[in-house]
C-alpha positions as CSV (number, residue, x, y, z in Angstrom):
1,M,223.0,207.8,80.3
2,H,224.3,210.6,82.5
3,I,226.6,208.3,84.5
4,A,228.0,206.9,81.2
5,Q,228.7,210.5,80.0
6,Q,230.5,211.3,83.3
7,R,232.7,208.1,83.0
8,H,233.5,209.0,79.4
9,A,234.5,212.5,80.4
10,E,236.6,211.2,83.3
11,D,238.3,208.7,81.0
12,R,239.1,211.5,78.5
13,R,240.4,213.7,81.2
14,Q,242.7,211.0,82.5
15,L,243.9,210.2,79.0
16,L,244.6,213.8,78.3
17,E,246.6,214.1,81.6
18,E,248.6,211.0,80.6
19,I,249.3,212.5,77.2
20,W,250.5,215.8,78.8
21,R,252.8,213.9,81.2
22,T,254.2,211.8,78.4
23,A,254.7,214.9,76.2
24,E,256.6,216.6,79.1
25,E,258.8,213.5,79.6
26,V,259.6,213.5,75.9
27,R,260.4,217.2,76.0
28,Q,262.8,216.7,79.0
29,T,264.4,213.6,77.4
30,S,264.9,215.6,74.2
31,E,266.5,218.4,76.1
32,R,268.9,216.0,77.9
33,L,269.8,214.3,74.6
34,G,270.6,217.7,73.1
35,E,272.9,218.5,76.1
36,M,274.5,215.1,75.7
37,A,275.0,215.7,72.0
38,A,276.7,219.1,72.7
39,T,279.0,217.5,75.3
40,T,279.9,214.7,72.9
41,Q,280.7,217.2,70.2
42,Q,282.9,219.2,72.6
43,M,284.7,216.0,73.6
44,S,285.2,215.0,70.0
45,R,286.8,218.4,69.3
46,V,289.1,218.1,72.3
47,A,290.1,214.6,71.1
48,V,290.9,215.9,67.7
49,Q,293.0,218.7,69.2
50,M,294.8,216.2,71.4
51,S,295.5,214.0,68.5
52,Q,296.9,216.9,66.5
53,V,299.2,218.0,69.3
54,A,300.4,214.4,69.8
55,R,301.1,214.2,66.1
56,Q,303.0,217.5,66.2
57,K,305.0,216.4,69.2
58,R,306.0,213.1,67.6
59,Q,307.1,215.0,64.5
60,E,309.2,217.4,66.6
61,I,310.8,214.4,68.4
62,R,311.6,212.7,65.0
63,N,313.1,216.0,63.7
64,G,315.1,216.7,66.9
65,E,313.1,219.9,67.4
66,S,311.6,219.0,70.8
67,K,313.1,221.0,73.6
68,T,311.6,218.7,76.2
69,H,312.9,215.6,74.4
70,K,316.4,217.1,74.1
71,N,316.5,218.0,77.8
72,Y,315.6,214.4,78.8
73,L,317.5,212.6,76.1
74,P,320.9,212.4,78.0
75,Y,319.2,210.9,81.0
76,L,317.4,208.4,78.8
77,I,320.6,207.3,77.1
78,Q,322.5,206.6,80.4
């Protein structure tokens, strides 16, 4: 009976250790996913800003308001 109790206690200890390791892995994975989500959100904001700038620049070119476009236009026409 005593040996069976020792085995049972050892099994429980090993199981608890495994649960703690798994919980730590889950915590670390969750932290990494949070960091990845933050990075993705930043990248999305930058992409939106780039799109807005591109839209504005295209509009400036269409309206003849682009200083850069005007400077290069004579060279493009030649």
